[in-house]
N, C-alpha and C positions, 0 to 999 in steps of 0.2 A: 595511418590513423593512430593516435595515441590510445593507450588502454582506457583512459578516462572518457574518451569520446564515445565508447560503447555503452557506458553506464549512465542511466538517467538519474539525475539528482532530484530530490524533492524540494530543492530550493524554490522560493516563491516564483510563480509564473502562472500562465493561464491554465486553469483547470476546469474541465478536462483538457488535456493537451490537444493541440491541433496537429495531429500527426501528418495530415496532408501537406503541411508546410515543409516537411522534410524533402519533398520533391519527387516522390514515387508515384507512378501512374495508377496503381491499384491500392485498394484498402489493405491495411496490415493484416497479417496472420499473427496469432499469439500462441505461445506454448507456456502452460502453467507447470511449474516444477520441472525445469529442464535438466537438472542434475549436472552432469559434466558437459552438456551442450552438444552431444553428437547429433541428435535429431534436429535441434534448433539450427545448427550450422548447415546440416543437409538441406533443410528448407530454404535457408538464405542463399545457398549456393545454386540450388535448382530454380529459384524464383527471384532473380535480381531486380525484377520490376516491382517487387513488394518489400515493404519494411517488415521484418520479422522481429517481434517483440517477445522477450522472455521474462517471466516472473518467477522469482525463486526466493525462498526463505533463507537459504544458506549463503552467507557472504563468501565463503570459500568457493562454492559452486559458481557464484557470479563472477569471481575473479578468474576461475579456470575457463569459463565459457568466453569471457572477454579476451583472454590470451589466445584461445582457439580461433576466435573470429579475427583477431589481429594478425595471426600467422597467415590466415587465408585472405587477408585484405578484403573482408566482407563489409562494405560500407552500409549495408542494409540491415545490420543487427543492432538492436537496442535492448538493454537489460534493466529490469526494475528489481530492486531488492526489497522484499517485504511480503506481507500476507496477501495472497491473491483474492481472498474474500473481500478485502478492502480495495486493492489496487485495480482489479478488473473494473469495478463500478466507478471508481473515482478518476482513473487515468484515461478513460475513453468516453467520448460522447455517444449518444444514442445512435445506433446503426453505423458505427465507425469501423467495425471489424468484420472481415469476411469469414474467418475460421478461427476456432480456438481448439487447441489440442491439450490433452492431459494424459501423460504416459506414466503408468504405474505409480499413482499416488499411494501414500500410506492409507490403508482402508480404515485405520483407527477402529479395530474390532471391539474394544471395550466400550460399554455403554456410556461410561462417564466421559468418553472422548467423542461421542457421536456428533457433537456440535462442530467438530473440525472436518467432518466429511463433506463431500460434494452435495450430499442430500440434505445438509443442514438448512434451516430456514434462511431465506434471503439470497443464497448463492445462485439458485436457478434464475431468480429475477434479475440479478446483476448480469448474468450471461445473456438473458433475453433482451435486456436493454441495449447492450453494446453491439450485439450481432446485427448485421445487416439483414434485411428481409430476404429469406432464402439462405442465409448464412448457417454454418454448421458448427456444432460442438461435438468433439469426439473424445471418448475416454477409453483407455486401454488398461486392463488389469489382469492379473493372474488369479484373482479371487472371484469365483463364479457367483458367490452370494452377493458380493459387492456390486458386480455388474448388474445383477438382477435388481438389487435395491435402487441403483441409479436409474435403470430403465423404468422401474415402477414409479419412483417419486418424481423424476423430472418430466415424465410424460404427462403428469397431471397438471403441469403448468400450462395456462391457456395460450401462451405464445410459442410453445415448443411441441414438436411431435417426434416420435422415434422414426428415424430414417432406416436404420439397420441394426441388427444384433448378430455379430459374426464370431464364431469360434475358430481360433488359429488362422486369422487372415494373413495373407502374404504382405510383407512390408519391404519397401525399397531399402530401408535402413533399419537395423535393429539397435535398440538401446542396450546398455550394459545389463540392466535388470531383465530385459526380454531374453537376452542370450542365456542368462543364468537360469531363468525359469524353464526355457525350452530344453536346456541341457539336462535339467532334472526331471523332464518328462511331464511338466505341468502344462495344462491348456492355457491359452491366452484368449481373453474375451475383449472384443471391441464393440462398444455401443455408441451410435452416432445419432444426434438430434439435429433437426432443422428448425429454424425460426419461421413461423408461418403467419404471424400477425404482429403489428406494432406493439411495442412495450416501452415504458419509461420507468425510471427509478429516481428517487430523491438522492442528491449527492450531499455529502457532508463537508467536503473541503470548500473553503471560502475564497477560492480564486487567487488573484495576484496580490492580495492585501498584505502589507507588513503588519505585524501584531505587536503592540506595546500598550502600556498604560502609564500615565504620569499623574501622580496624586500629591496633594499637599503633604509636606513632611518636614518637621523641624527638630526631630529627635536624633539620638545617636543610633545609627544603623547597627553597629556592632552589639549594642545592648538589646536591640529588638529582634535581630535575625534569629536567635535561638527559638523564638516562638514558632517559626516555620517548621522546625525539625520534627518529623513524625506526624505532622498534620496531614489529614486526608479528608476527602469528601467527594461530593458529586452533585450534579444538577442535570435534569432533563436527559438522562441516558449516558451521561459522562461520569468518569471517575478520575481522581487525581491523588497523588501522594508526593510529599516533599521529603527529600533526604537531607542529611547534614551537608552544609555547603562549605566553601573555602574562600579565601580572600586573595585578591591580587595586590600587588605593591601599590597600586593607584587607589586603593580603598574601595574598589568595586567587588561585590560579592557574586559568586557563581553558585547556584543552587541546583543540584540534580533533581529531576522531576520524572515521575511515571504518570502518563496520561492514557486513558482508555476510552475509546469511542465504540460502543456496541461490540466489544470484544477485540477491537484493533488497538494494540498497545504501542506506545512510542515512549522512548526515553530521550531526554534532551536536557539542556541547561537553561536556566533563567539567569540573565545578567541583570543585577540590581545595582543601580547607579545613584548614589546620593548627590543631590544638588543643593544650592544654598537654601531653597525653600520648598523643594519638591523631591520626589523619589521617582526615578524612571525605572520601570520593570519591563524587560523585553526578552524575546527569545534570542539566545546567543546563536550566532551564525554557525558555530561549530556543531555539527550533527543535525543541522537544519531539518526540523520535522515538517510533516505535512500540516497545513494550517486548518486544523479541525476544530469543532466546538470544544473538545476537551482541552486543547491547547489554549484556546481563549479563556476557558474556565479557570485554568491554573493562574493566568495573569490576574484575573479579577480576585481570585481567592488570595493570592499573595499580597495584593494591594490591601485587601480588607484586614488581613492578619497583621500586616506590618504598620499600616497607617490608621487602622481603626475607623471610627465614625467619619474622620476627615476624608476618607476615600470615597464615600458614597456619592457625594455631589459630582466628583470628577468621573465616577464610573457610570452615573446615570445617563442613559442615552448614548453611551459610547460604542454601542454595537459590538460588545465583546472585546474592546481594546483594539479595534481595527483602525488603522490610520497610517499616514506616512511616517516613515522612520525618522525620528528626531535626533537620534544620538549618532553624531558623526565622529566624535573624537574621544568619547568616554572609554 
C-alpha cells in the first residue's frame, strides 16, 4: 500500500463516512491522539477483521504512523489529521464504532485551556453518538485528578456509564508515554465507559456537496480584492477571517482564509475567478477543507465584500453556496 492510502483526506465525499464499505466484518475501533502509532498498530495487527482508525492533531505523527503501518503492511489502518472534538462526531455515523481509546492525552491543567479537555462541553455527546450500544470509551492517563474529573463528568451523560476505574492495569502493549511514567514511578489510571442508551448529535459537515458561489461582477478584480484583506466576521456560531491574497498568471486570485466552527479551525484558500460578467468564488482544491457552515460563510462573505449589493440576488436561496462545481478550466 502507498503511504497516502492510509491517510483519509477531507476531500468532498459522503459524510459521515460509510466505513463499512471498506470491507471489514466488524465495526471500527478508534484511537484518539495516537502519537507515534505503537498502540494503534498493535490493535490493527491483533484485529485484522476490524478497521482501526487513528485521529491525531500532529501531521508529523500522522506520517510516522502511516510509515509504521506501511512497513507492517496493515491494510486495516486509516488515519485522520485534525481535532478529535470535531472529527469523532463528523466522521462516523451514529453507532458506527465499537471502541474508542485515548492514551495519555494532555490534561490541559490550566483553567484557560479547560475547553480542550475530554470533559469539555460536547465531547461526551460526540462519543455517545458514534459508539455502538454497549460500545466502550477508555481513557488512560498518569494524572489522577484528570482521571477523576473524566469519571465524574462523563458519568453524568445520560447515555454513558462507568464500566471500570483501574490503577496500574496490565497492558499488552505500552506506549512511549506509559513507559516514561512507569519508569519514573508514577501511577497509571484507566477509566472506561460503556454506552447504555441510544444517542444522536447534530452534524456540521454538509456531505458531498461542492461549494462555490457565482455573482454578477463587471469591475476590476485587482482593484476590489484589497477590500477583503483583514476582513473578518461571523454568523450563527461561525467565524472567518481573510488574509492578503496573491495572483496567478491567469488573473485568478488566491485568498488565504481562517474559518472557525464552534472552535474547530480550518485554513484554506479561496480561488476567485473573474469572468466576462460574473465572479466565481470557490474553495481551492489544494488543502481541501471539510465542508462546514464556516466554509460556506466565507464564500458568502467574500461575494458580498467584492460584489456588493449585486451579490444579494445570487446568494439568496443558494443554501450557502452549495452546488455542482462549475469551474473546469479556470
